Structure formats: structure tokens, C-alpha cells
KOLVOTOR-756496 format. One record per residue (C-alpha): x, y, z; residue in one letter. Coordinates in pm, 1 decimal. Layout:
N
xx, yy, zz, residu
X, Y, Z, A
...
//
This chain:
314
xx, yy, zz, residu
-1.5, -1.2, 2.0, M
113.0, 351.0, -71.8, G
19.2, 497.0, 264.6, G
266.3, 575.5, 544.7, I
293.4, 295.2, 794.6, L
265.3, 366.1, 1168.4, Y
336.1, 140.4, 1467.1, N
44.0, 151.8, 1704.9, S
273.6, 332.2, 1954.6, S
325.1, 599.8, 1691.1, E
-46.5, 630.3, 1599.0, L
-135.6, 901.6, 1855.2, K
-503.8, 969.1, 1770.0, T
-800.6, 816.2, 1596.6, I
-1065.8, 1026.7, 1426.4, T
-1431.2, 954.6, 1508.2, L
-1727.9, 1047.9, 1285.2, T
-2092.5, 1130.0, 1352.1, G
-2362.3, 1029.7, 1109.2, L
-2250.3, 1058.5, 748.6, P
-2481.6, 1276.6, 531.3, E
-2633.8, 1434.4, 850.2, L
-2348.9, 1660.3, 950.1, E
-2577.2, 1963.0, 972.3, N
-2803.7, 1775.4, 1223.5, S
-2539.9, 1686.6, 1479.2, Q
-2690.6, 1883.7, 1768.5, H
-3036.0, 1728.4, 1702.9, W
-2863.0, 1388.3, 1705.7, M
-2715.6, 1471.3, 2042.1, F
-3057.3, 1551.4, 2180.5, L
-3180.6, 1217.6, 2047.5, L
-2891.1, 1020.2, 2192.9, F
-2904.1, 1225.1, 2509.3, G
-3269.1, 1121.3, 2553.4, T
-3179.4, 752.3, 2489.4, L
-2893.3, 773.4, 2744.0, Y
-3120.2, 933.6, 3010.1, I
-3388.1, 662.3, 2962.9, V
-3130.5, 387.2, 2973.9, S
-2944.8, 513.4, 3277.2, I
-3251.1, 612.9, 3483.6, V
-3442.8, 300.2, 3377.0, G
-3171.2, 49.4, 3461.1, N
-3094.6, 241.7, 3783.1, G
-3457.9, 211.8, 3888.3, L
-3459.9, -157.7, 3815.3, I
-3160.4, -204.5, 4035.8, L
-3312.2, 6.9, 4315.5, F
-3651.2, -168.2, 4302.6, I
-3501.0, -522.0, 4297.6, V
-3291.3, -432.5, 4598.9, K
-3585.1, -273.9, 4795.9, E
-3859.9, -513.0, 4709.2, E
-3840.4, -834.6, 4910.5, Q
-4064.8, -1032.6, 4670.3, S
-3811.2, -978.5, 4396.3, L
-3527.3, -1141.5, 4585.1, H
-3528.6, -1453.6, 4364.1, Q
-3302.1, -1582.1, 4079.8, P
-3505.6, -1443.8, 3796.5, M
-3468.1, -1086.7, 3927.8, Y
-3105.4, -1126.1, 4037.9, Y
-3027.0, -1208.2, 3669.5, F
-3237.5, -905.7, 3571.6, L
-3018.3, -694.7, 3802.8, S
-2710.3, -830.0, 3631.9, L
-2859.9, -736.9, 3293.4, L
-2931.2, -386.5, 3416.4, S
-2571.8, -351.7, 3543.1, V
-2450.7, -470.2, 3198.5, N
-2672.8, -221.9, 3012.1, D
-2537.2, 62.3, 3226.2, L
-2195.1, -57.8, 3127.0, G
-2277.8, -41.6, 2757.4, V
-2426.6, 306.2, 2800.5, S
-2133.0, 450.4, 2997.1, F
-1881.8, 282.7, 2755.3, S
-2010.1, 486.1, 2453.4, T
-2125.8, 808.6, 2642.3, L
-1792.7, 997.1, 2656.3, P
-1711.5, 984.7, 2283.0, T
-2080.8, 1025.3, 2165.7, V
-2108.2, 1335.5, 2386.4, L
-1786.3, 1488.4, 2256.1, T
-1864.2, 1415.0, 1889.9, V
-2225.0, 1528.3, 1869.0, F
-2225.2, 1810.9, 2126.6, C
-1878.9, 1956.5, 2119.5, F
-1772.6, 1843.0, 1768.0, Q
-1450.0, 1699.2, 1908.2, L
-1378.5, 1404.6, 1694.6, R
-1027.6, 1280.1, 1796.7, T
-953.9, 1014.2, 2064.6, I
-616.3, 886.3, 2168.9, S
-521.8, 534.6, 2047.1, F
-499.9, 406.2, 2407.0, G
-844.0, 543.4, 2493.2, S
-979.7, 387.8, 2171.3, C
-841.1, 51.9, 2277.1, M
-999.9, 83.1, 2619.5, A
-1338.6, 165.8, 2469.5, Q
-1311.4, -130.0, 2234.2, I
-1253.5, -360.5, 2532.2, F
-1546.5, -221.9, 2742.3, F
-1801.0, -213.9, 2453.1, I
-1730.4, -566.8, 2343.9, H
-1684.0, -693.1, 2703.8, F
-2034.2, -577.3, 2795.3, F
-2181.5, -695.8, 2464.0, T
-2048.9, -1050.6, 2504.8, V
-2148.1, -1046.9, 2873.5, M
-2502.6, -950.1, 2782.8, E
-2529.4, -1258.5, 2558.1, S
-2418.4, -1476.4, 2852.1, G
-2666.5, -1311.3, 3083.2, V
-2954.2, -1379.1, 2840.7, L
-2841.4, -1736.6, 2820.3, L
-2844.9, -1786.8, 3199.8, V
-3189.3, -1612.1, 3210.4, M
-3322.7, -1862.5, 2955.5, S
-3193.0, -2141.1, 3179.0, F
-3386.9, -1978.4, 3467.1, D
-3707.6, -1980.7, 3259.4, R
-3648.2, -2340.4, 3155.1, Y
-3604.6, -2465.5, 3519.2, V
-3905.5, -2252.0, 3638.0, A
-4146.6, -2394.3, 3370.6, I
-4009.5, -2743.4, 3304.7, C
-3887.0, -2836.9, 3646.5, N
-4078.4, -2605.1, 3893.2, P
-4055.5, -2841.6, 4191.1, L
-3674.8, -2828.5, 4169.1, Y
-3649.0, -2456.0, 4107.3, Y
-3541.4, -2347.3, 4456.7, T
-3299.2, -2641.0, 4491.0, T
-3144.0, -2599.0, 4153.4, M
-3109.4, -2217.9, 4148.7, L
-2970.5, -2153.1, 4490.4, T
-2811.2, -1822.1, 4573.7, D
-2460.7, -1965.4, 4544.7, S
-2542.7, -2117.6, 4203.0, R
-2689.3, -1796.1, 4080.0, V
-2365.0, -1612.2, 4179.5, I
-2154.8, -1880.4, 4001.1, R
-2364.8, -1841.7, 3681.9, M
-2328.4, -1458.7, 3697.0, G
-1957.0, -1496.2, 3747.9, L
-1940.8, -1735.2, 3457.2, W
-2091.1, -1473.5, 3226.6, A
-1846.0, -1206.4, 3352.9, I
-1531.1, -1416.1, 3338.7, I
-1604.1, -1572.4, 2999.1, R
-1647.9, -1225.2, 2849.0, S
-1333.0, -1088.9, 3010.2, F
-1120.0, -1391.6, 2893.5, C
-1250.6, -1366.2, 2537.0, L
-1227.2, -989.5, 2495.5, I
-902.2, -911.0, 2690.2, F
-671.4, -1016.9, 2396.1, P
-855.9, -796.8, 2145.8, L
-669.9, -465.0, 2214.5, P
-329.9, -641.3, 2224.9, F
-389.8, -816.6, 1888.6, L
-468.2, -475.0, 1744.8, L
-172.2, -300.1, 1900.8, K
80.1, -534.1, 1731.4, R
-37.2, -432.9, 1384.0, L
109.6, -142.4, 1164.8, P
-142.0, 127.5, 1075.1, F
-174.2, 332.5, 762.2, C
-194.4, 708.9, 772.5, K
-562.9, 704.7, 742.4, A
-707.9, 683.3, 1085.3, N
-1081.9, 767.2, 1039.6, V
-1350.5, 539.7, 1190.9, L
-1715.2, 517.1, 1079.0, S
-1872.8, 564.9, 1417.9, H
-1870.3, 811.8, 1719.3, A
-1706.9, 528.6, 1920.7, Y
-1443.3, 263.1, 1867.8, C
-1543.7, -84.2, 1753.9, L
-1319.9, -373.8, 1669.3, H
-1505.5, -439.5, 1343.5, S
-1438.4, -73.5, 1240.9, D
-1074.2, -35.6, 1349.4, L
-965.8, -364.5, 1204.2, I
-992.6, -202.8, 857.1, H
-717.2, 45.3, 935.8, L
-406.4, -173.2, 970.8, P
-190.9, -246.6, 675.0, C
-50.5, -567.6, 796.6, G
-178.5, -917.9, 803.5, D
-501.3, -944.2, 1011.4, I
-563.8, -1306.3, 968.1, T
-510.9, -1386.6, 1334.5, I
-746.2, -1100.6, 1425.1, N
-1011.4, -1235.9, 1194.6, N
-980.0, -1590.3, 1312.7, I
-989.3, -1485.3, 1678.8, F
-1294.0, -1257.0, 1610.8, G
-1465.6, -1550.3, 1441.7, L
-1398.9, -1771.7, 1743.7, I
-1548.5, -1511.2, 1970.4, I
-1866.4, -1483.1, 1758.6, V
-1907.1, -1866.3, 1731.7, M
-1849.9, -1932.6, 2105.5, F
-2070.1, -1645.1, 2228.3, T
-2340.4, -1520.0, 2006.7, F
-2360.6, -1835.7, 1797.5, G
-2351.1, -2086.6, 2093.9, L
-2563.5, -1876.7, 2320.8, D
-2834.8, -1803.6, 2065.3, S
-2851.0, -2183.0, 1982.3, T
-2879.8, -2283.1, 2358.1, L
-3149.3, -2012.2, 2412.6, I
-3340.0, -2141.2, 2116.3, L
-3314.5, -2501.1, 2235.6, F
-3428.3, -2397.2, 2594.5, S
-3740.8, -2231.1, 2434.0, Y
-3811.6, -2541.0, 2225.6, V
-3813.7, -2742.5, 2556.7, L
-4027.2, -2475.2, 2723.9, I
-4278.3, -2475.1, 2442.0, L
-4305.1, -2860.5, 2450.1, C
-4363.2, -2840.1, 2828.1, S
-4623.3, -2567.4, 2787.3, V
-4816.5, -2754.6, 2513.6, L
-4853.8, -3039.4, 2751.9, A
-5067.1, -2821.8, 2986.5, I
-5426.4, -2900.2, 2942.2, A
-5574.5, -2562.7, 3028.7, S
-5544.4, -2290.1, 2775.1, R
-5548.4, -2024.9, 3036.0, E
-5256.7, -2189.3, 3220.5, E
-5064.9, -2225.9, 2897.8, R
-5096.7, -1854.1, 2828.9, L
-5018.4, -1763.0, 3178.1, K
-4700.2, -1977.6, 3179.7, T
-4589.3, -1830.1, 2840.6, L
-4652.0, -1487.8, 2966.8, N
-4366.8, -1530.9, 3215.4, T
-4125.8, -1565.8, 2920.0, C
-4241.6, -1255.0, 2719.8, V
-4001.8, -1009.7, 2878.8, S
-3698.5, -1238.2, 2831.8, H
-3807.2, -1320.9, 2473.4, L
-3828.0, -946.3, 2393.9, C
-3488.0, -887.3, 2547.4, A
-3338.9, -1166.8, 2333.4, V
-3493.4, -1035.7, 2012.7, L
-3383.1, -674.1, 2062.7, I
-3038.5, -791.8, 2128.0, F
-2983.0, -1051.6, 1861.3, Y
-3180.0, -917.2, 1569.0, V
-2975.8, -587.9, 1545.3, P
-2661.9, -782.9, 1595.5, R
-2738.0, -1018.0, 1304.3, I
-2823.9, -718.2, 1092.8, G
-2498.0, -541.4, 1162.3, V
-2297.5, -860.4, 1101.6, S
-2477.3, -930.0, 771.6, M
-2437.0, -572.9, 653.6, T
-2068.4, -559.2, 743.8, A
-1989.1, -893.9, 566.4, R
-2227.4, -889.2, 264.4, F
-2361.2, -539.7, 229.8, G
-2086.3, -391.4, 12.9, R
-2331.6, -168.5, -169.7, Q
-2524.4, -65.6, 135.8, V
-2477.0, 308.8, 215.5, P
-2246.3, 384.3, 508.5, R
-2534.9, 561.2, 681.1, L
-2732.6, 247.4, 696.3, V
-2451.9, 48.1, 851.8, Y
-2382.5, 321.6, 1103.6, T
-2756.0, 354.6, 1207.6, V
-2781.2, -19.3, 1247.7, M
-2475.6, -22.4, 1479.5, S
-2631.5, 259.6, 1675.0, L
-2949.3, 59.7, 1712.2, I
-2747.7, -240.7, 1834.6, F
-2568.3, -49.7, 2105.7, L
-2847.2, 201.9, 2209.5, F
-3177.2, 16.4, 2181.9, V
-3136.3, -283.9, 2417.4, P
-3011.5, -79.7, 2719.7, P
-3301.6, 159.0, 2667.2, M
-3582.4, -93.0, 2608.7, L
-3490.8, -369.6, 2855.4, N
-3594.2, -166.2, 3164.1, P
-3908.0, -45.1, 2989.2, V
-4010.6, -398.4, 2884.9, I
-3943.4, -544.1, 3239.5, Y
-4121.8, -256.5, 3405.4, S
-4433.1, -310.1, 3188.6, I
-4445.3, -686.1, 3222.4, K
-4348.4, -726.2, 3588.9, T
-4628.3, -656.1, 3833.8, K
-4406.0, -585.7, 4139.1, Q
-4189.8, -341.9, 3944.2, I
-4501.9, -160.2, 3808.4, R
-4643.6, -137.7, 4153.5, W
-4313.8, 5.3, 4302.0, R
-4284.7, 250.4, 4020.5, L
-4641.9, 366.5, 4077.2, G
-4569.9, 427.5, 4440.9, R
-4265.5, 627.0, 4347.9, M
-4451.0, 843.6, 4093.8, L
-4725.7, 910.2, 4345.5, L
-4465.8, 1023.2, 4596.0, G
-4527.9, 757.5, 4856.0, N
-4259.8, 700.2, 5104.8, K
-4077.0, 368.0, 5098.8, F
//
């Protein structure tokens, strides 16, 4: 290639971008993203507070929900600094080290969310298919171990990513397609051989999103078989209703993820704006909608929120 090569230690800054073709609407975009951040942070914070305060919610399903809320807060805070500076202050540069740190945290919390959704599907499987063993199978210590598994697996898989990137020589062009750093975006900048990075990225996708989504689908096949065996139609609907929140969380997480992956790999002719917007949906929508969905579908959370809105003392 004709560009000047830089070692990662010599590449001091990375240039971020907002939304292509919408440069004149950057402040309006900040208002939109600011609203999404507020809903996400306040909503997930309320979920954590309510689960902590409401004794009836001290059970495995809501412990996992709390972990999902912590994870969603992590996703939001991982992108907040650069999105704020790009859309509000028009500051588009980030140091290479900060970019590496942001890549780690964004992908760490993304992979962790997949793991949390998987353990939540196991919770629903046990509650519906083996209800008599629910309390003995999902003890507090086992719930903690399952949560730690999701955290440790994500850390072990994502930790090497920044180091695999830092070893590569970079060209003079250092402009990314988003207002934050993503591995799939930054990997296009190096001029060296990225075969190892691609293989490792594929392994991460296969053993997280691929494996997790397959196991979640399998758990719901078993749940559906168990539900269909219930004689009463009302009981079947009541049982399925306990899975609606989790199913929605799974769909809003995996559908945008699949869309982003398909666009990145096969959508060569797709406008860059489409890819950027889909990536924004993937990172912004789940943290915002998860607390909304669980607040609507969970009676105890609705009741507690109602008391808060009415100004009742706790």
C-alpha cells in the first residue's frame, strides 16, 4: 500500500465520525442520543433500586435481571464519553489508548449480555419445565456462579483484542465510521496481516453469540413442549407470559446484532449511513428498552414505580 505505516505506539489519535450525510443535524442527534442515554441510565438504575428494595423480587429471575441492568449501564457508559464529545462539542479525536480501552469495554459488555440472556433462559427453563426443583437448583450460590461465569467468560475472550490490534502497523488514514471505537471498524485500518485477528474474532462470535443463541433457542423449544402439555389454555398462556420479557430482550439484542454482521460482511453496496445507524441501534436500543419491557411486564416493578410516581414513602 502507498500510505505511510505507523506502529500503534506512533499512532497518537483516531478520528471519530458522527452520522454521514447528516453533519448539519449533529446537535439534534445529540438531543436524541441524550434522551436515549437518560432513559437507559435512569431506567436501569430504577430496576436495580427496586429489586434491592422489594423483598418479593429477591429470587433468581430478578437477580439475573439486576445483572442485565448493570450490564446495560456498562454499555451506555462505554459509549457516552465519545458520543457526547462528537455530537455536542464536535471534538472528533480520541487517543489510540483510549480507543483500545473503549473497544474492550464495549465488546466486554456486549459479550457479557449474551451470556446473561443465556442464564436467564436457563432460569425460565427450570421454572417452567422443573418447577418443583427450582429453589434447589437455582440456589443463591449457584446464581452467583452463573453470573460470574458470564463475567469471566466475557473478560477472557475480549481481553486479548486490544493487544492483537496494537501489534499491527497502521496506515496514515485513521478515520473510523462511528462516534465510538469498535473492533469491526478499527480492524480495517491496519496495513499488516489481520488473519489472526479475523480468526480470533470468528472464534468469539461462534462461542458467544452463535453458541448462546443456539442454547437459548433449544431452551425455548423445551419450554414450548412443556407448555403444550398443559391441558388448560389459560394456564398455557399464563405460563408463556412469564417468558415474554425475556423473549423481547433476546430479540432486541440478537436481531440488530445479526443485521450489523450481515451488513458488514455482505452489504458492500449498502450506504455507510445504513451500517452506522444499524450499529447505533445495536448499542443503544437494548439498554433503553430492557428496563421499559421489564417495568411493563413485571407486576411488582410496576407497583413500586407507581408508588414512586405518586410520591409515597418507602
